[in-house]
C-alpha positions as CSV (number, residue, x, y, z in Angstrom):
1,M,0.3,0.1,0.4
2,I,1.2,3.3,-0.7
3,R,0.4,5.8,1.7
4,P,1.5,9.4,2.8
5,Y,5.3,9.6,4.9
6,T,4.4,10.6,8.7
7,D,7.0,11.9,11.0
8,R,6.3,8.3,12.8
9,D,7.6,6.7,9.5
10,L,11.2,8.5,9.7
11,A,13.5,5.2,11.3
12,D,12.1,3.4,8.6
13,V,12.8,6.1,5.3
14,L,16.4,6.4,6.8
15,D,16.6,2.4,7.6
16,V,15.3,1.6,3.8
17,W,17.6,5.0,2.3
18,Y,20.1,3.8,3.9
19,L,20.1,-0.7,3.1
20,A,19.5,0.4,-0.6
21,S,22.4,2.6,-0.3
22,L,24.9,0.6,1.0
23,E,24.0,-2.1,-1.9
24,A,23.9,0.6,-4.5
25,H,26.7,3.4,-3.9
26,S,29.5,1.0,-2.7
27,F,31.6,3.7,-3.7
28,L,30.5,6.5,-1.2
29,S,32.1,7.0,1.8
30,D,30.5,6.0,5.3
31,E,31.3,10.2,6.0
32,F,28.8,10.5,2.9
33,F,26.4,8.4,4.5
34,D,26.3,9.8,7.7
35,T,26.4,13.4,6.7
36,E,23.4,12.3,3.9
37,R,21.3,10.8,6.8
38,Q,21.5,13.9,8.9
39,M,20.2,15.8,5.6
40,I,17.7,13.5,4.6
41,A,16.2,14.1,8.1
42,E,16.8,17.3,9.2
43,H,15.9,19.4,5.7
44,W,15.4,16.5,2.7
45,L,12.6,15.2,3.8
46,P,10.7,18.0,5.8
47,A,10.8,19.6,2.3
48,S,9.8,17.3,0.7
49,E,6.6,15.4,-0.3
50,T,7.0,12.2,0.7
51,F,5.3,8.7,0.1
52,V,6.2,5.3,1.4
53,F,4.9,1.8,-0.3
54,E,3.9,-0.4,3.5
55,I,3.6,-4.3,3.3
56,D,1.7,-5.9,6.5
57,G,2.6,-2.4,8.9
58,C,6.5,-2.2,7.7
59,V,8.0,0.6,5.3
60,V,9.1,-1.0,2.6
61,G,10.3,1.4,-0.1
62,S,9.7,5.7,-0.2
63,V,10.2,8.2,-3.2
64,S,10.3,11.8,-2.2
65,M,9.2,14.7,-4.1
66,S,10.1,18.3,-5.2
67,G,7.5,19.7,-7.6
68,N,8.8,16.8,-10.7
69,E,12.1,16.6,-9.1
70,I,12.4,13.0,-7.6
71,G,14.6,13.8,-4.6
72,G,15.0,10.3,-4.0
73,I,13.7,6.1,-4.5
74,F,14.8,3.5,-2.5
75,V,13.3,-0.2,-1.6
76,T,14.7,-2.1,0.7
77,P,17.0,-4.9,-0.9
78,E,15.0,-8.0,-0.5
79,Y,12.1,-5.7,-1.7
80,Q,13.5,-5.2,-4.9
81,N,12.6,-6.4,-8.4
82,R,9.5,-7.2,-6.8
83,G,7.3,-4.2,-8.8
84,V,7.7,-1.4,-5.4
85,G,10.5,1.0,-7.1
86,R,7.7,1.0,-10.2
87,A,4.7,1.4,-8.5
88,L,6.0,4.5,-6.6
89,L,6.9,5.7,-9.6
90,D,3.8,4.7,-11.4
91,H,2.5,7.0,-8.3
92,V,4.3,9.8,-8.4
93,A,3.8,9.9,-12.3
94,A,0.2,10.1,-12.1
95,S,-0.4,13.5,-10.8
96,R,2.7,15.2,-13.0
97,S,3.7,15.4,-17.2
98,Y,6.8,15.1,-16.2
99,L,9.9,13.3,-13.6
100,E,12.9,14.4,-13.4
101,L,16.1,13.1,-11.0
102,D,19.8,12.7,-11.2
103,V,21.5,9.3,-10.7
104,F,25.5,8.1,-10.3
105,K,26.4,7.2,-13.8
106,A,28.0,3.9,-11.4
107,N,24.9,3.3,-9.8
108,T,24.1,0.5,-12.9
109,T,21.3,-1.1,-11.5
110,A,19.0,2.2,-11.4
111,R,19.8,3.3,-14.2
112,R,19.1,-0.3,-15.9
113,F,15.5,0.5,-13.6
114,Y,15.0,4.2,-14.8
115,E,15.8,3.1,-18.7
116,S,13.3,0.2,-18.4
117,Y,10.6,2.5,-17.1
118,G,11.1,5.0,-19.9
119,F,13.4,7.8,-18.4
120,R,15.7,9.6,-21.2
121,L,19.4,10.8,-20.4
122,V,19.5,14.9,-20.3
123,N,22.7,15.2,-20.2
124,E,25.6,14.2,-17.1
125,H,27.4,16.1,-15.2
126,V,30.0,15.9,-11.5
127,N,28.5,16.0,-8.4
128,D,29.3,18.9,-6.2
129,T,29.5,16.9,-2.7
130,T,31.3,13.3,-4.4
131,T,32.8,14.3,-7.3
132,F,31.5,11.6,-9.1
133,P,30.1,11.6,-12.4
134,E,26.0,12.0,-12.5
135,L,23.0,11.5,-15.2
136,R,20.3,13.4,-15.1
137,L,16.9,11.6,-16.5
138,R,13.9,13.3,-17.8
139,F,10.6,10.9,-18.0
140,D,7.9,12.8,-20.0
141,V,4.9,11.2,-17.9
142,K,1.9,12.5,-21.1
143,L,4.0,11.0,-23.6
144,S,4.9,7.9,-22.5
């Protein structure tokens, strides 16, 4: 079930983010993860429209939006490849004309997921914080 995020979900959403990020972003430092966890809790979640995917009372995925920008979409590793990520994207796409996001170039699993959904490459740039290359992707909802 997809539902809006509440403050009670904070610990679960951070746990899902961390587990998924460790698997997808092994090239990032522990220091980055510590700093990012704090930024997500204190800045990004309060400033975003976030939805969680819940199974049997447990949060197994989330997506955070700022307008048409996907700030983050994460699914706990044991629920990946089960339609959770696609359902979250479908949910946010239903109320928007397009979606955009940045994904690390080295995150080939996420890139394949976004490409299979229909995202296309807009540009490539370097992430200011990590100095790793990122890809800017866009999905035009009305054209899909």
